[in-house]
C-alpha positions, -999 to +999 in steps of 0.1 A: -259-443-487-294-439-503-323-457-515-349-448-546-386-453-542-409-453-570-446-444-573-471-439-604-493-407-604-514-398-630-496-425-652-465-410-648-435-428-627-420-407-602-390-420-582-371-400-551-341-408-535-339-407-500-314-418-471-314-453-463-325-447-427-359-425-436-365-453-467-380-473-446-402-452-426-413-435-458-418-468-475-442-480-447-459-448-447-466-448-485-478-485-484-504-471-462-517-441-482-510-453-518-516-483-543-476-493-547-483-519-575-507-495-596-515-463-606-528-436-584-550-406-593-543-371-586-572-372-558-553-400-541-523-377-540-543-347-525-559-369-498-525-384-487-511-348-487-542-336-466-540-368-438-503-362-434-507-321-428-535-333-404-509-358-387-484-329-384-510-305-370-521-327-343-487-332-333-479-298-328-513-294-308-499-319-284-465-304-284-479-270-277-502-284-248-470-304-233-448-266-236-478-252-216-477-278-190-439-277-187-442-238-183-465-236-154 
């Protein structure tokens, strides 16, 4: 089953279909990053993209650190 989540960016509405299990997580994250009731400009979208990639980078750094400890 899938769920549709919508977001306005640059005056246009974008809808994405995602699996129910992921939809709840995604919606909570989008509420933190975007104005879900109104329009978001491109700058907001870019800032969210960079922030999420930084989170992913930090997560990968921690994983690599843990793997290095395990391999010793």
